[in-house]
matplotlib code that plots the C-alpha trace (Angstrom):
import matplotlib.pyplot as plt

x = [-6.9, -4.5, -5.9, -3.8, -3.7, -2.8, -1.6, -2.3, 0.0, -0.4, 1.2, 0.1, 3.6, 6.6, 8.4, 6.4, 7.3, 5.0, 7.5, 5.1, 2.3, 4.1, 5.4, 2.2, -0.1, 3.0, 2.7, -1.5, -0.8, 1.7, -0.7, -3.7, -1.8, -2.3, 0.3, 1.0, 1.1, 1.8, 2.2, 0.6, 1.8, 0.8, 3.3, 2.7, -1.0, -3.6, -6.3, -9.0, -7.9, -10.2, -9.1, -7.7, -5.4, -4.1, -2.7, -1.8, -4.9, -6.6, -4.5, -4.9, -8.8, -8.9, -6.5, -8.4, -10.7, -12.0, -11.1, -8.6, -8.3, -7.0, -5.5, -4.9, -3.8, -6.3, -5.6]
y = [-4.6, -1.8, 0.2, -0.4, 2.7, 3.4, 7.1, 8.8, 11.7, 14.2, 16.9, 18.9, 19.3, 17.9, 21.0, 20.2, 17.7, 15.6, 15.2, 18.0, 15.5, 12.4, 13.9, 15.4, 12.1, 9.7, 12.3, 11.8, 8.0, 7.2, 9.8, 7.9, 4.4, 3.6, 1.0, 2.5, -0.3, 1.7, 4.6, 6.1, 8.7, 10.6, 13.2, 15.9, 14.8, 17.2, 16.5, 17.2, 14.0, 11.1, 8.3, 6.3, 8.8, 8.7, 5.4, 5.1, 6.5, 3.7, 0.6, 2.3, 2.3, -1.3, -2.4, -0.8, -3.3, -3.1, -2.4, -0.6, 3.2, 5.9, 9.0, 11.6, 15.5, 17.8, 21.4]
z = [16.3, 14.9, 11.9, 8.5, 6.0, 2.4, 2.0, -1.2, -2.5, -5.4, -6.7, -9.8, -11.2, -11.4, -9.9, -6.8, -3.9, -1.9, 1.1, 3.3, 2.9, 3.3, 7.0, 8.1, 7.2, 8.6, 12.1, 11.9, 11.3, 14.4, 16.6, 15.8, 16.3, 12.6, 10.7, 7.4, 4.9, 1.5, -0.2, -3.5, -5.3, -8.5, -9.1, -11.8, -12.5, -12.4, -9.7, -12.2, -14.1, -13.7, -12.0, -14.9, -15.7, -12.2, -11.9, -8.4, -7.0, -9.1, -7.6, -4.4, -4.4, -6.1, -2.9, -0.2, 1.9, 5.2, 7.6, 5.8, 5.3, 2.9, 4.2, 1.9, 1.7, 0.4, 0.2]

ax = plt.figure().add_subplot(projection="3d")
ax.plot(x, y, z, "-o")
ax.set_aspect("equal")
plt.show()
């Protein structure tokens, strides 16, 4: 069974982009044979904000069910 994943992308300021995160995580998914089913992006939102202030993270976590996986850029 092919793993289905949701990818979470986030940057802290509006002047930053998530394109490098998307590109790298899509490459990991392709190498691993995973199916990317959705992208969730919170742009311009600090990581220090709680889940309630990051709406796409909140939605992703609510949508995630086994055997689905979540991939995120940590850096």
